[in-house]
Backbone as a ProteinNet text record, in pm:
[ID]
protein_1_A
[PRIMARY]
XXXXXXXXXXXXXXXXXXXXXXXXXXXXXXXXXXXXXXXXXXXXXXXXXXXXXXXXXXXXXXXXXXXXXXXXXXXXXXXXXXXXXXXXXXXXXXXXXXXXXXXXXXXXXXXXXXXXXXXXXXXXXXXXXXXXXXXXXXXXXXXXXXXXXXXXXXXXXXXXXXXXXXXXXXXXXXXXXXXXXXXXXXXXXXXXXXXXXXXXXXXXXXXXXXXXXXXXXXXXXXXXXXXXXXXXXXXXXXXXXX
[TERTIARY]
-3805.9	-3679.3	-3641	-3510.3	-3466.8	-3461.1	-3498.5	-3489.7	-3344.2	-3303.8	-3164.2	-3131.8	-3234.8	-3213.2	-3316.7	-3284	-3380.7	-3498.2	-3615.9	-3733.8	-3730.7	-3765.8	-3776.7	-3645.1	-3653.2	-3532.6	-3461.6	-3340.8	-3264.5	-3338.7	-3332.1	-3409.4	-3367.6	-3453	-3427	-3367.1	-3341.5	-3282.5	-3140.5	-3092.2	-2956.6	-2856.9	-2751.5	-2649.3	-2588.4	-2542.9	-2486.7	-2357.2	-2331.6	-2208.6	-2086.5	-2099.7	-1989.7	-2032.8	-2007.4	-2052.4	-1986.6	-1862.1	-1791.2	-1858.4	-1886.7	-1954.1	-2094.7	-2163.3	-2298.9	-2298.3	-2200.6	-2190.2	-2159.7	-2068.2	-2035.7	-2159.5	-2230.1	-2349.8	-2457.5	-2471.4	-2572.8	-2543.7	-2418.6	-2383.4	-2411	-2373.7	-2397.4	-2546.2	-2625	-2770.9	-2826.6	-2787.7	-2838.4	-2793.4	-2672	-2622.4	-2705.4	-2772.5	-2861	-3000.8	-3030.2	-3163.8	-3170.6	-3059.7	-3060	-2923.5	-2917	-2790.3	-2691.5	-2565.3	-2459.3	-2461.5	-2484.3	-2482.5	-2595	-2700.3	-2814.9	-2804.7	-2696.3	-2677.7	-2592.3	-2643.2	-2565.6	-2506.9	-2410.3	-2351.9	-2458.1	-2548.1	-2657	-2744.7	-2771.5	-2849.5	-2783.5	-2652.3	-2580	-2580.5	-2554.5	-2553.3	-2689.7	-2794.8	-2930	-2961	-2927.8	-2953.2	-2872.8	-2751.7	-2666.8	-2700.2	-2787.7	-2825.6	-2704.9	-2623.4	-2511.3	-2522.6	-2460.7	-2463.2	-2363.1	-2380.9	-2283.7	-2145.9	-2144.8	-2018.2	-1947.2	-2022	-1962.6	-1914.2	-1992.8	-1951.9	-1819.4	-1810.4	-1690.1	-1568.1	-1587.7	-1476.3	-1418.2	-1502.9	-1460.9	-1422.7	-1495.4	-1473.9	-1484.2	-1401.1	-1412.8	-1507.6	-1548.5	-1630	-1692.8	-1783.3	-1841.5	-1734.3	-1643.2	-1536	-1450.6	-1427.3	-1349.9	-1424.6	-1556.1	-1637.2	-1622	-1624	-1608.9	-1471.6	-1370.1	-1235.6	-1232.3	-1297.9	-1303.4	-1378.8	-1481.7	-1556.8	-1466.3	-1384.9	-1295.7	-1193.2	-1142.7	-1048.3	-1117.6	-1244	-1320.5	-1333.8	-1363.1	-1374.4	-1239	-1133.9	-998.2	-970.8	-1005.6	-978.2	-1054.9	-1179.6	-1259.5	-1191.3	-1148.2	-1083.3	-950.7	-869.9	-737.5	-747.5	-845.1	-863	-902.4	-965.6	-1008.2	-907.9	-791.5	-689.8	-609.5	-596.6	-516.6	-415.2	-334.9	-236.9	-285.5	-416.2	-470.6	-442.8	-435.2	-416.8	-274.7	-181	-43.4	18.4	-22.7	35.7	-39.4	-146.7	-224.3	-160.6	-193.4	-141.8	-188	-111.6	-141.2	-282.8	-326.7	-461.6	-567.8	-552.3	-650.9	-650.1	-531.8	-523.8	-593.3	-568.9	-630.3	-780.8	-822.6	-965.8	-1034.9	-973.8	-1032	-1040.9	-935	-933.1	-1044.1	-1058.2	-1155.3	-1299.1	-1320.5	-1454.4	-1491.5	-1395.3	-1422.3	-1448.6	-1385.4	-1413.7	-1558.1	-1603.6	-1742.4	-1839.1	-1805.1	-1889.5	-1899.4	-1786.4	-1786.3	-1865.4	-1867.5	-1938.5	-2088.4	-2131	-2269.6	-2374.8	-2358.4	-2462.8	-2476.1	-2378.1	-2376.3	-2394.6	-2443.6	-2447.8	-2523.9	-2641.2	-2723.5	-2653.8	-2597.1	-2526.5	-2404.9	-2332.3	-2214.3	-2251.7	-2365.9	-2411.7	-2440.7	-2502.9	-2527.9	-2399.5	-2300.5	-2171.8	-2102.9	-2112.8	-2053.5	-2116.3	-2247.1	-2314.7	-2264.5	-2243.8	-2191.2	-2052.3	-1967	-1830.4	-1828.5	-1925.8	-1932.7	-1969.5	-2039	-2077	-1969	-1877.6	-1781.4	-1639.5	-1570.4	-1435.4	-1333.7	-1351.3	-1257.5	-1270.4	-1395.4	-1417.6	-1366.6	-1386.2	-1340.7	-1189.3	-1117.6	-971.9	-932.6	-1002.8	-973.6	-1002.6	-1115.1	-1151.1	-1054.3	-1003.4	-903.7	-783.7	-741.9	-630.9	-662.1	-785.6	-826	-829.7	-878.9	-887.1	-747.8	-653.6	-516.3	-461.5	-488.3	-443.4	-508.8	-638.8	-708.2	-652.8	-635.5	-589.3	-445.3	-366.8	-230.4	-235.5	-328.7	-340.3	-407.5	-494.3	-552.6	-445	-354.5	-243.7	-153.1	-125.4	-41.7	-107.6	-239.3	-311	-302.5	-291	-280.1	-135.6	-41.2	99.7	156.9	107.4	151.9	225	343.2	425.7	359.7	364.1	305.5	405.5	534.6	637.2	692.8	755.8	823.3	729.3	787.3	710.8	601.2	637.1	537.3	431	471.6	374.9	273.2	319.4	227.5	128.3	174.9	84.6	-17.4	29.1	-63.3	-173.7	-134	-230.3	-335.1	-289.3	-386.2	-471.4	-411	-488.5	-593.5	-558.3	-653.7	-767.9	-738	-844.5	-944.2	-895.5	-984.3	-1062.7	-994.5	-1063.2	-1171.1	-1140.4	-1236.4	-1361.3	-1344.1	-1459	-1549.9	-1489.9	-1570.3	-1641.6	-1574.4	-1638.1	-1756.3	-1740.7	-1850.5	-1971.8	-1947.9	-2061.9	-2143.3	-2075.3	-2146.9	-2217.8	-2149.6	-2203.4	-2329.7	-2334.8	-2450.9	-2580.4	-2571.2	-2691.1	-2702.8	-2616.9	-2613.9	-2712.8	-2822.3	-2923.6	-2911.7	-2809.9	-2791.6	-2748.5	-2815.4	-2780.1	-2634.1	-2578	-2438.7	-2341	-2392.6	-2310.3	-2224.5	-2283.1	-2208	-2158.5	-2242.7	-2192.4	-2076.9	-2085.4	-1979.5	-1850.6	-1861.1	-1743.2	-1680.1	-1762.8	-1709.4	-1638.3	-1697.8	-1635.2	-1502.1	-1497.7	-1373.6	-1266.7	-1306	-1210.7	-1155	-1241.5	-1199.2	-1102.3	-1136.6	-1051.5	-913.8	-910.6	-782.1	-698.3	-764.6	-691.6	-628.5	-708.5	-655.8	-547.8	-569.9	-470.5	-341.2	-350.6	-230.7	-147.9	-214.6	-142.3	-72.1	-141.1	-81.4	40	27.8	138.8	258	231.3	340.7	418.2	346.2	413.5	492.6	432.7	501.2	627.1	621.4	740.1	848.8	809.5	907.8	974.5	894	947.6	1039.6	1000.1	1081.7	1216.9	1217.5	1343.5	1434.4	1374.3	1453.7	1507.4	1426	1463.4	1556.1	1555.5	1634.8	1782.2	1849.9	1992.3	2014.7	1922.3	1936.5	1921.8	1824.1	1806.5	1929.6	1987.1	2105.6	2222.4	2239.7	2347.8	2328	2205	2176.1	2200.7	2163.1	2183.7	2332.6	2410.4	2554.4	2620.8	2580.8	2637	2601.2	2478.1	2435	2513.4	2532.7	2608.7	2753.2	2810.6	2949.8	2961.4	2865.9	2867.7	2850.7	2760.2	2735.4	2858.5	2927	3046.9	3158.2	3176.6	3280.3	3251.2	3126.4	3087	3103.5	3069.1	3084.1	3228.6	3321.4	3463.5	3511.2	3466.4	3506.4	3452.2	3326.7	3264.8	3337.2	3379.2	3448.2	3581.9	3655.4	3784	3766.2	3668.7	3643.5	3606.3	3522.2	3480.4	3599.1	3696.6	3811.9	3897	3891.9	3974.3	3908	3780.5	3709.9	3752.7	3760.5	3788.6	3671.7	3700	3594.5	3499.5	3371.4	3268.2	3239.2	3214.7	3181.2	3033.4	2961.6	2819.2	2797.7	2735	2710	2575.2
-5158.3	-5219.8	-5167.5	-5123.8	-5064.2	-5168.1	-5126.2	-5215.2	-5229.3	-5346.6	-5367.5	-5313.7	-5287.4	-5232.9	-5124.4	-5036.4	-4935.8	-5005.3	-4953.3	-5012.7	-4992.9	-5097.8	-5087.4	-5107.1	-5112.1	-5131.6	-4999.1	-5005.8	-4886.2	-4801	-4668.2	-4577.4	-4580.1	-4526.4	-4525.3	-4393.2	-4300.6	-4172.4	-4193.6	-4092.9	-4099.4	-4106.2	-4186.4	-4192.8	-4054.8	-4024.8	-3892.6	-3868.8	-3743.6	-3709.8	-3736.4	-3712.2	-3735.9	-3846.9	-3971.2	-4085.5	-4088.5	-4048.2	-4050.7	-3959.7	-3836.6	-3743.3	-3790.3	-3849.3	-3899	-4010	-4097.3	-4206.4	-4151.2	-4055.6	-3994.3	-3928.9	-3849.7	-3781.4	-3881.9	-3989.1	-4090.1	-4156.9	-4191.3	-4255.9	-4164.4	-4037.2	-3944.3	-3922	-3919.5	-3907.3	-4026.3	-4145.7	-4267.4	-4277.3	-4228.9	-4233.1	-4144.8	-4046.2	-3962.3	-4019.4	-4128.2	-4186.8	-4319.7	-4392.1	-4523.8	-4556.1	-4662.5	-4703.9	-4743.5	-4715	-4748.6	-4896.5	-4982.1	-5126	-5171.7	-5092.3	-5128.8	-5077.2	-5007.3	-4952.7	-5050.9	-5098.9	-5187.6	-5109.8	-5169.8	-5107.5	-5089	-5187.4	-5175.9	-5055.5	-5031.8	-4913.6	-4785.9	-4776.9	-4656.2	-4640.2	-4749.6	-4744.7	-4702.9	-4757.7	-4724.5	-4577.1	-4528.8	-4387.1	-4295.7	-4337.1	-4255.5	-4273.6	-4371.5	-4403.5	-4446.9	-4532.7	-4592.9	-4744.4	-4816.7	-4962.1	-5011	-5134.3	-5193.7	-5201	-5225.1	-5230.5	-5095.7	-4988.1	-4854	-4823.4	-4865.7	-4847	-4917.5	-5043.2	-5123.2	-5063.5	-5003.9	-4939.9	-4823.9	-4761.6	-4642.7	-4671.1	-4762.6	-4786.5	-4935.5	-4984.8	-5124.3	-5145.9	-5036.7	-5052.5	-4919.4	-4925.6	-4802.4	-4719.9	-4787.7	-4716.3	-4635.3	-4690.9	-4618.6	-4494.5	-4503.2	-4386	-4278.6	-4322	-4227.3	-4160.4	-4237.7	-4181.1	-4076.2	-4104.9	-4009.6	-3883.1	-3900.7	-3784.5	-3691.8	-3750.1	-3667.8	-3595.4	-3664	-3597.8	-3484.2	-3505.5	-3400.8	-3277.3	-3297.4	-3185.4	-3118.3	-3199.4	-3142.6	-3047.5	-3091.5	-3011.2	-2879.8	-2884.3	-2761.8	-2661.7	-2710.5	-2622	-2570.4	-2659.2	-2619.1	-2523.6	-2545.6	-2455.4	-2314.6	-2306.1	-2175.8	-2110	-2171.7	-2117.9	-2009.2	-1895.9	-1783.6	-1744.4	-1646.6	-1598.8	-1479.1	-1454.6	-1334.3	-1330.4	-1447.3	-1451.6	-1489.3	-1474.3	-1518.3	-1450.1	-1326.8	-1252.2	-1274.8	-1351.3	-1378.4	-1491.2	-1502.1	-1613.1	-1748	-1851.7	-1985.9	-2029.8	-1999.9	-2041.3	-1978.8	-1850.4	-1782	-1838.7	-1871.2	-1928	-2064.7	-2147.3	-2279.7	-2268.9	-2175.2	-2152.3	-2121.7	-2036.4	-2000.2	-2121.7	-2201.2	-2320.3	-2416.7	-2441.2	-2540	-2489	-2360.3	-2307	-2321	-2303.3	-2326.2	-2473.5	-2560	-2703	-2733.2	-2671.2	-2690.2	-2638.7	-2528.1	-2476.1	-2578.3	-2642.2	-2741.9	-2866.4	-2898.3	-3017.1	-2993.6	-2868.3	-2834.7	-2910	-2925	-2996	-3144.1	-3198.3	-3341.1	-3365.8	-3265.2	-3269.7	-3390.7	-3417.1	-3526.9	-3661.4	-3680	-3804.4	-3821.3	-3714.3	-3721.7	-3756.7	-3707	-3742	-3891.4	-3946.7	-4090.5	-4170.5	-4123.6	-4192.5	-4185.5	-4071.3	-4058.4	-4156.9	-4176.6	-4274.3	-4415.6	-4447	-4578.9	-4599.7	-4498.7	-4511.7	-4534	-4478	-4503	-4647.2	-4713.9	-4853.8	-4950.7	-4902.2	-4991.4	-4938.8	-4982.5	-4930.3	-4963.7	-5076.7	-5111.9	-5012.3	-4981.9	-4881.9	-4745.3	-4713.5	-4584.4	-4571	-4680.5	-4677.4	-4650.6	-4713.9	-4691.8	-4547.5	-4494.2	-4356.7	-4258.6	-4294.5	-4210	-4188.6	-4294.2	-4280.9	-4184.6	-4190.6	-4098.1	-3954.2	-3937.3	-3803.1	-3745.8	-3832.3	-3785.2	-3724.9	-3791.6	-3739.4	-3604.5	-3594.1	-3467.9	-3356.3	-3385.3	-3281.8	-3241.4	-3331.9	-3295.1	-3180.2	-3189.7	-3084.9	-2960.1	-2975.4	-2857.4	-2777.9	-2849	-2780.3	-2712.8	-2781.6	-2722.3	-2596.6	-2602.3	-2486	-2367.9	-2398.4	-2292.9	-2252.7	-2314.9	-2281.7	-2333.7	-2450.3	-2508.1	-2638.3	-2653.5	-2772.3	-2895.1	-3006.8	-3131.4	-3246.7	-3214.9	-3318	-3353	-3470.4	-3511.1	-3559.9	-3582.1	-3635.5	-3539.4	-3412.3	-3312.9	-3296.6	-3304.6	-3295.7	-3407.6	-3529	-3642.2	-3618.4	-3558.4	-3526.2	-3419.9	-3323.3	-3220.2	-3284.3	-3373.8	-3435.6	-3515.7	-3605.6	-3688.9	-3605.7	-3507.4	-3419.2	-3342	-3297.8	-3221.7	-3310.2	-3435.7	-3528.6	-3547.7	-3567.3	-3586.8	-3459	-3345.3	-3218.2	-3194.2	-3227.3	-3208.9	-3293.5	-3414.3	-3500.5	-3436.8	-3373.9	-3307.8	-3184.6	-3112.4	-2996.6	-3040.5	-3150.3	-3199.6	-3238.4	-3295.6	-3332.2	-3208.7	-3097.8	-2972.1	-2922.7	-2931.5	-2883.6	-2958.6	-3087.7	-3167.7	-3116.5	-3061	-3015	-2862.4	-2795.1	-2648.4	-2593.5	-2534.1	-2475	-2323.1	-2266.8	-2122.7	-2077.7	-1975.9	-1930.4	-1888.5	-1835.2	-1792.4	-1895.9	-2013.1	-2123.4	-2080.8	-2000.2	-1952.3	-2066.8	-2167.1	-2277.3	-2353.4	-2373.6	-2445	-2364.2	-2235.1	-2149.3	-2143.5	-2140.7	-2139.3	-2271	-2382	-2512	-2522.2	-2474.1	-2478.6	-2391.2	-2272.3	-2182.5	-2246.8	-2308.9	-2374.6	-2489.8	-2572.2	-2686.5	-2641.4	-2537.4	-2490.1	-2424.4	-2357.2	-2296.7	-2405.5	-2506.9	-2617.3	-2693.8	-2714.4	-2784.7	-2707.6	-2575.8	-2492.9	-2502.4	-2506	-2520	-2654.7	-2759.2	-2893.4	-2900.8	-2845.3	-2848.8	-2769.9	-2655.4	-2575.6	-2656.5	-2729.5	-2813.5	-2925.3	-2985	-3093.5	-3042	-2920.6	-2862.7	-2832.9	-2784.6	-2761	-2891	-2994.2	-3124.8	-3179.9	-3161	-3211.2	-3140	-3009.4	-2933.9	-2980.5	-3009.2	-3055.8	-3195.6	-3279.7	-3420.1	-3444.2	-3353.4	-3375.6	-3399.3	-3319.6	-3347.7	-3486.1	-3529	-3662	-3770.8	-3753.9	-3852.4	-3857.4	-3740.3	-3736.2	-3806.4	-3783.8	-3850.1	-4000.3	-4045.3	-4188.8	-4252.2	-4180.3	-4233.1	-4243.8	-4142.7	-4146	-4261	-4282	-4392.6	-4527.2	-4536.9	-4662.6	-4690.8	-4588.2	-4605.1	-4642.9	-4581	-4611.7	-4756	-4797.8	-4935.5	-5035.7	-5004.2	-5095	-5105.4	-4992.9	-4993.6	-5075.2	-5055.8	-5129.9	-5278.9	-5311.6	-5452.2	-5516	-5439.7	-5492.1	-5521.1	-5436.7	-5458.7	-5587	-5611.4	-5734.5	-5856.9	-5849.2	-5962	-5991.6	-5887.1	-5906.6	-5975.9	-5934.7	-5996.9	-6143.4	-6174.7	-6313.9	-6396.6	-6337.5	-6408.6	-6440.5	-6347.1	-6370.1	-6487.2	-6510.5	-6616.1	-6751.5	-6755.6	-6883.9	-6964.2	-7100.3	-7183.1	-7180.8	-7197.9	-7195	-7310.9	-7281	-7382.8	-7448.2	-7578.2	-7651.4	-7685.3	-7644.1	-7670.2	-7792.1	-7892.9	-8018.5	-8014.5
12064.5	12024.2	11885.7	11874.5	11748.4	11638.8	11519.9	11404.1	11364.4	11315.9	11280.1	11142.3	11060.7	10927.2	10900.8	10809.3	10767.9	10700.7	10724.2	10662.6	10511.8	10439.8	10294.6	10225.3	10094.6	10015.2	9996.8	9946.4	9920.5	9819	9841.8	9759.5	9613.6	9531.7	9387.9	9342.1	9437.8	9400.8	9350.1	9280.1	9227.9	9342.9	9330	9433.8	9456.8	9578.1	9607	9530	9498.2	9426.5	9513	9642.2	9736.6	9831.3	9792.4	9871.7	10009.3	10016.4	10144.7	10246.7	10206.1	10297.2	10331.1	10233.5	10257.6	10362.4	10357.2	10455	10593.2	10600.5	10730.1	10790.7	10710.5	10760.4	10801.6	10724.5	10755.8	10888.9	10912.7	11039.5	11157.4	11144.7	11255.6	11278.4	11171.2	11186.6	11262.7	11222	11285.3	11431	11459.4	11597.3	11689.8	11632	11712.2	11727.9	11654.3	11656.5	11731.2	11737.7	11800.9	11859.6	11937.2	11997	11889	11914	11818.2	11782.8	11883.2	11861.8	11769.3	11757.4	11674.8	11531.5	11501.4	11366.7	11286	11175.3	11089.1	10972.2	10906.6	10788.1	10679.7	10668.7	10571	10602.1	10730.9	10769.8	10719	10739.8	10700.6	10548.8	10478.2	10331.2	10277.6	10336.8	10291.9	10316	10435.1	10465.8	10373.3	10339.4	10251.5	10104.2	10075	9937.2	9853.5	9912.8	9840.4	9853.5	9763.6	9770.6	9874.8	9919.8	10011.3	9946.1	9817.2	9745.1	9750.1	9731.8	9737.5	9878.6	9977.8	10116.7	10141.1	10096.5	10121	10052.3	9935.8	9866.8	9947.1	10028.3	10101.7	10246.4	10312.6	10455.3	10487.9	10579.4	10620.8	10738.5	10805.5	10926.3	10965.6	11064.1	11117.7	11188.8	11255.3	11323.8	11227.8	11109	11008.6	10961.7	10954.9	10918.7	11026.2	11151.6	11262.2	11257.8	11223.7	11210	11098.9	10987.7	10876.4	10917.3	10999.2	11048.6	11128.8	11218.8	11299.8	11213	11110.3	11019.2	10943.2	10908.4	10840.5	10929	11056.9	11150.9	11169	11180.3	11191.4	11075.4	10955.5	10835.7	10838.8	10881.4	10889.4	10982.7	11098.9	11196.8	11142.7	11086.9	11038.2	10920.2	10832.9	10718.5	10763.8	10880.8	10931.5	11023.8	11040	11130.2	11061.6	11128.5	11078.2	11185.5	11155.9	11253.4	11331.7	11331.5	11396.5	11546.4	11611.4	11757.2	11796.4	11702.9	11728	11849.7	11878.4	11990.1	12121.6	12117.2	12238	12319.1	12448.9	12530	12474.3	12506.3	12453.6	12487.4	12608.3	12649.6	12560.2	12526.6	12442.8	12300.5	12251	12116.4	12111.2	12213.2	12215.2	12239.5	12321	12343.5	12211.2	12130.4	12000.9	11909.1	11903.8	11818.1	11859.1	11988.8	12034.7	12022.9	12035.3	12011.8	11863.9	11775.1	11633.7	11606.9	11683.4	11669.5	11711.2	11818.4	11860.6	11753.7	11690	11581.8	11468.3	11436.3	11328.4	11366.9	11497	11545.3	11562.7	11567.9	11602.3	11520.5	11387.2	11311.2	11350	11419.4	11452.4	11602.6	11672.6	11818.5	11871.9	11817.6	11868.5	11846.8	11728.5	11701.4	11789.8	11815.3	11900.8	12044.4	12088.6	12223.4	12231.8	12125.8	12123.2	12122.1	12048.9	12044.4	12180.5	12247.7	12381.3	12479.1	12469.1	12555.2	12526.5	12398.8	12361.2	12420.2	12415.1	12465.7	12616.2	12686.5	12831	12860.5	12767.9	12786.1	12737.7	12654.7	12588.9	12608.4	12714.9	12742.5	12633.3	12565.5	12457.7	12342.6	12306.1	12201.3	12245.8	12374.5	12426.4	12413.4	12434.4	12420	12275.9	12182.1	12039.9	11999.7	12045.7	12012.2	12077	12195	12260.3	12168.4	12099	12005.3	11892.1	11841.3	11735.6	11786.5	11907.1	11965.2	11991.3	12029.2	12048.1	11919.4	11807	11678.5	11648.2	11674.2	11649.5	11737	11865.2	11957.3	11930.1	11874.1	11833.5	11732.5	11637.7	11536.9	11592.3	11692.1	11754.7	11828.9	11897.4	11964.2	11861.8	11752.2	11648	11591.1	11571.8	11519.4	11615.2	11744.9	11845.9	11871.4	11796.7	11815.1	11944.3	11990.3	12117.4	12089	12145.2	12123.6	12184.3	12110.5	12161.8	12155.5	12148	12138.5	12276.5	12283.5	12406.2	12514.3	12631.8	12744.8	12789.7	12804.3	12846.3	12737.3	12611.1	12502	12507.7	12541.5	12554.4	12667.8	12776.2	12887.3	12845.3	12768.7	12718.5	12634.9	12544.6	12454.9	12529.8	12618.5	12689.8	12783.8	12847.4	12934.7	12857.6	12736.4	12655.5	12608	12573.4	12532.8	12646.6	12767.8	12883	12913.4	12905.3	12929.7	12825	12699.9	12590.5	12612.5	12662.8	12690.9	12795.6	12895.6	12999.5	12942.5	12855.4	12791.6	12705.5	12633.2	12550	12633.4	12751.1	12837.1	12873.3	12897.8	12924.6	12799.1	12686.7	12558.8	12517.5	12545.3	12506	12569.5	12689.3	12760.7	12763.3	12690.1	12691.8	12589.1	12638.1	12550.3	12541.8	12606.5	12604.8	12465	12406.8	12270.5	12256.7	12364.2	12359.4	12410.6	12445.9	12497.3	12617.2	12705.6	12821.8	12910.2	12943.1	13026.2	12960.4	12828.8	12757.8	12757.8	12732.3	12731.8	12869.6	12973	13109.4	13140.4	13096	13119.2	13045.9	12922.4	12844.7	12908.2	12950.4	13016	13142.6	13220.2	13344.5	13316.5	13216.8	13184.3	13135.1	13053.2	13001.6	13111.3	13204.1	13316.5	13402.6	13438.4	13520	13444.7	13315.3	13235.3	13225.3	13212.9	13206	13332.6	13447	13574.8	13582.5	13539	13540.9	13448.7	13328.5	13232.8	13286.3	13351.5	13408	13512.2	13597.1	13697.1	13629.7	13525	13452.7	13385.2	13329.3	13264.7	13366.3	13485.3	13591.3	13633	13650.8	13690.5	13582.4	13457.6	13346	13341.2	13367.5	13368.1	13481.6	13598.5	13712.2	13688.8	13624.1	13607.6	13489.4	13391.1	13269.3	13295.5	13383.5	13409.8	13470.5	13557.2	13617.7	13513.4	13421.1	13314.4	13224	13196.2	13110.4	13177.2	13308.4	13381.8	13383.3	13411.1	13414.1	13277.9	13171.7	13037	13004.2	13046.3	13020.4	13095.3	13221	13299.4	13237.9	13190.2	13127.8	13000.3	12918.3	12794.5	12824.6	12927.6	12964.7	13012.3	13095.1	13145.9	13032.2	12939.2	12828.7	12738.5	12715.7	12631.7	12695.5	12828.8	12901	12900.6	12926.5	12928.8	12790.6	12685.2	12550.2	12515.4	12565.3	12538.3	12602.8	12727.7	12796.2	12723.8	12680.7	12610.7	12479.9	12409.4	12282.3	12303	12408.7	12438.5	12471.2	12553.7	12591.1	12469.1	12380	12259.5	12170.2	12164.4	12078.9	12128.7	12261.1	12318.8	12315.9	12284.4	12282.9	12162.5	12178.6	12062.1	11965.6	11840.5	11739.1	11760.9	11756.2	11774.7	11641.2	11645.2	11526.1	11528.2	11429.3	11421.1	11335.1	11392.3	11318.8	11248.5
[MASK]
++++++++++++++++++++++++++++++++++++++++++++++++++++++++++++++++++++++++++++++++++++++++++++++++++++++++++++++++++++++++++++++++++++++++++++++++++++++++++++++++++++++++++++++++++++++++++++++++++++++++++++++++++++++++++++++++++++++++++++++++++

């Protein structure tokens, strides 16, 4: 049975220069050693060698630490983005971005696997993390020069989050030095996703004129109805409020 706190008192070493990064790293380390539910804030603070007060100044919860971790990974990927693949197809550009994301995640692989197991047990937490992943994938698409706006953009984002989860499941068990199984899984997911998005874009182009017509009819009806209501209101006797 996992201990609820780290053994012993907080260490006497000097506090870390970057407490925020130390807390993030500590949480990911602990997530690779025990169940998420068994990790307390005190455990994380102790592992990071920061006080509870310092932890509270930076984060309100473990979930907030996880959110900061994802933003940290986003920054690593975005800082490494160049225009070298600008002339390549969208799929190749996104493949490159996501492989660089896996490189950034590599030091935290064990902890991420533990977190993935927790999310499978906790659908409410999985929904919250889905929102965080949507934000991350929005920037991954932007880094690849792929539009993520509008109805089709929303489908791209959610589809990419789900595809990414499947790629990670392969990555967690991939011991190949060249990550061939992971690369094959990513290529497959992006190919299938590209076909789905193409169909969604075709449907959106076909449906757009119908939506525009329906919107125009609705606006016309609302304007006409509003005119009738205004006329009737003008003819009503003034109401006296007691």
